[in-house]
N, C-alpha and C positions, 0 to 999 in steps of 0.2 A: 179659076177663082177670081182673077182680075176682071173677067167679063161680067161677073155677077155684082161687082161693087156698085156700079152706077144704078142698075135696076133696084138693088136693095135700098140704096139711099132714097131714091124716088118713092119707092113703096112705103118706107117708114114715114116720110114727110106727108104723103097723101093720107095715110092712115091717121096721122096726127091731126090733119085738117078735117077729114071726113067725120071722125068720131069724137064724142065728148058728151057733155050733159045734154046738148041738143044735136042729134045726128043730122048730117046734111046729105042731100041728094048729090051723089058724085057728078052727075051730068050737069046739075045746076052750078056746082063749084067750078068744074072745068070750064063751063061757059063763061062764068064771071072772070076766072083767072085769065082766060085768053081773049077777053073783051068781046065775046060773042053775045052775051046777055047782060041785062041790067037787073039786079035784084038787090035793093037797098038792105034787106034783112040779112041776106047771105054776106053781103059786103061788110056789114058791121061785125058779123061773127068772124069773118076771115081777118079783119083788122086786129082781132084779139088772138086768134089761133096761130096765125103765121109767125108773129114774133115769139109766141110761146114755144112753138115747135123748134124754131131756130135756137132759142135760148137753151132749151133742154139738150139739144144736140151739142152745143158748144160746151156746156158744163160737163156733160158726159165725156166728151172728148178730152177736156182739160184734166179732169180727175183721173182719167185712164192713162194719159201719157205721163202724169206725175207718178202715179202708182207703178207704172212700168219702169220708170227711171229709179224709183226707190227700191223696188225689188231687185233690179239688176245691180244697183250700187251696193246694197247691203247683203246681197246674196241670200235673201230670206224671202221665200215665196209666199209667206203669210203676212207680209207688210203691206199696208196701204197708207195713204196720206193721213187718214184720221187716227191711225194707231199711235202716231208720234205726238199727240197732244194738241193738234191744230183745232180740231172740231170742238173739243171741250173748252178750249180758250175762247173760241168764237161764240159758243153757246153762252158762256158766262157773261161775255160782253153784251150780248143781246138782252139777257135777262136783267142785267144792271141797267140797261137803257130803259126797260119798262119800269124798273123801280124808281129811277130818277124822274121819269115822267109822272109817276104817281105823286112824288114829293113836290116837284117844282111846277107841275102842270105844263111841261114842255112836250111837244109832239114827239113821241118816241120814234116815229117812222123815219125822221131825219137823223136820228142818233145811231140807229142800228149799224150802218156800214162803218162808222167811225170806231165805235167801241168794240164791235166784234172783230174788226181787222186788228185793232190795237192789241187786244188780249190774245188773239191768235199768234201774233208776233212775239208777245211776251212768253207765251207757252213754248214757242219754238226755241227762243233763246235760252229759256230755262232748261229745256231738254238738253241742249248742247252744253250748257254750263255744268249740269250734273254729270253728263257723259264724259267730259274732258278729263283725261288722265295723262299727265306728263306731256302735254302738248299734242296728244293723239286722241282720236275719237273711235275707240273700238266699236265694231258693228253691234255686238251683243249688248254693250253698254248703252248705245244709242236707243235700241229698241226697248230695253228695260226702263231707261230714263223716260222715254215717251209714255210708257204705261203708268209710271209714277205720276207724271205731270197730268196725264189725262184723268187719272183717278182723283187727283187733288182738285182740278177745276170742275169735274163732274159733281163732286161733293159740294163745292161752293155754289154751283148752279142750282142744285136742288134746295139747298139752304135758302138761297135768295128767293126761289119760287114760293117756298113756305112763308117767307116774310111778306112777299108781295100780295098773295091771297086773291088778286084780281087779274083779269085778262089771261087766265091760265090756258083757255082754249086757243087764243091767238099765239101765245108762246109755244104751246105744244105743237101747233101746226108748223111754226117756223123751225122748231128743233128737229122735226122729221123731214124738212125740205118741202118746198112748194114753188111752182112757177106761175101760180095764179097772179094775174095782173101784170105779167111780163109785157114790156113795151119795146119799141125799136131802140130806145135809149139803153135798155138792158142788153139787147143783142149786141149793140156797138161796144158796150162795156165788156161783155164776155169775150168778144172778138179781140179787143185790145189786150185783154189779160192773157188769153190762151196762146196767141201767136208768138210772143217773145219766148215762152218756154218751149214751144214746138221748134223754133229756130235754134234755140240753145241745144236741144236734144239732137237735132240733125247735125249741127256743127261739131259737137263733141261726141258724136256717136262712136267713133273709134276708141276714144278714151273710156267711155262707159262700157263698150263691148269688152275691152281689155279687163275691166274690173270683174267681169264674170269668170275670168280665169283664176282669180285670186289676187289679193293685194300685193303679194311679193312678185308674182308674175307681171302684174300691171306696172309695178315700180321698175322692173327690169326693162320693160318696153318703153320707159320714159314718161310714164304718167305720174304726175304729182298727186299721189293718192289722197293725202289728208286735205289738200286744198280742194280737190275734186269733190270729196265728201261734203265739206262745209258749204261750198258754193252751190252744189246740187241740192243739198238739204234745205238751205235757207231760201234758194230760189223757188224750189218746189213748194215750200211752206208759204212763201209770199203769194204764189199763184193760187194755192188752195184757200188761203185766207181771204183773198179778194173774191173768189167764187162763193165761198161760204157766206160772206157778208151780205150777199144778195139772194142766193138761192136757198140758204139754210143748210142744214146738215143732211147730206145724202150719202149714206154709208154703203160699203161693199162694192161700189162701182170700180173704184181704184184697186180693189183686191182681185175681183174675179175676171175683169176684162183682160189684164195682161196674160193670164193663164190661157184664156181662149185665143188670144192673138198669137201667143207662142205655139199653141197647138196648130193653128192655121198656117203660119208662115215660118215656123222654126225659131231657134234661139237668137238669130242675128238681131242685134239691137236696132239697127236702122229699120229693118223690115217690121219688127215688132212695134216700133213707135208709130209708124204709119197705119199699121193694122189696128193698134189700140185706139188711135184717133177715130177711125171709122166705126169699129165695133162698139166703142164706148158711147159715141154719139147716137148710134142707132139704138143701142140697148136702152139708154135713158129716155130717148124719144118715145119708144114703145111703152116703157114703164109709166111715163107721165100720161100717155094716152089711156092706158089701162086704169090709172088712178082716178081719172075724171070721167070714165065711161062705165065701168062695171058696177059702180054703186050710185049711179046718177039718181037723184039730183045731188046726193052727198059726194063730196070730193075727198078722196084719201090723200094724205101727204105722200109724195112720191117716194120718200125714204122708206115708208112702210112696204111698198111694193118691192123696192130693191132689197130690203132686208129679207122679205119672204123668199126671194130668189137666192140671195147671197148666203144666208145662214145654212141651208142645206148644201150649197156648193162648198162652203168652208168645211163643213163636217165631212164631206166627201174627200176633200184634199187631205184633211187630217187622218182620215181612215186609210188613205193610200200611203200615208207616211211621208207626204211631200214636205 
């Protein structure tokens, strides 16, 4: 399996570069990449596609390692970062940005990251506030609180869209996720966001591994259970909020990838984190390639593709009684 990792990574990157609304000749691309040929047209397209491929890989990796940590921490295989209210908060913040732009004539594109991030964190804190019982954060209560908060912000989002009445297409595109127009600045942003949580997961892998045994067993092993829950939850929400603020809402990646990773490498948390990083990145890269290739010249939001894959996968998990 390890021998296949590098070829799979390279293949997914190349597919993302070769295919799109304008398919490229692989030999021309390789010639330009290795400096053997000069082709201004291909170079312009590559300047757009390479950052997009890297951005989709990093977002997929980030959502997957957060989802893996949440599932392990809460001992719930059907948990993903978006279930706990983060995406709904971010969506509401984005739509409010559009609404403010309509009223005050301020360019909404500069406001989306600020408000989507802000409302993501509000949703996260509200979930914890509702879930808190006598200084503890029961796992079931956290999940149910996330559903409540998610429903609340989703309702507010659609209410605001109705009031907005304009730019519905642009809003809808963002709500389902898109990497259109990704730049090297976005790649750097995603890299800076994902690396801290990856390091956190690796450093505290033994603690998170112990949580899989149960809260009482983890406590006996010296794990500060409640502190670990709060820190991991807030840190994971923070990372997801940053990712959502630029990429939009891309569902199901953080749900299905941890299952695939555990199937490939087993339940050990450290191995599953590294596997989730790679599988999540490759999966979202391929989904984004499909989103801009199969319906060319129309481009689907990448979240539509992940939902088409994730919904049947979720039904399969539920049918198995996972």
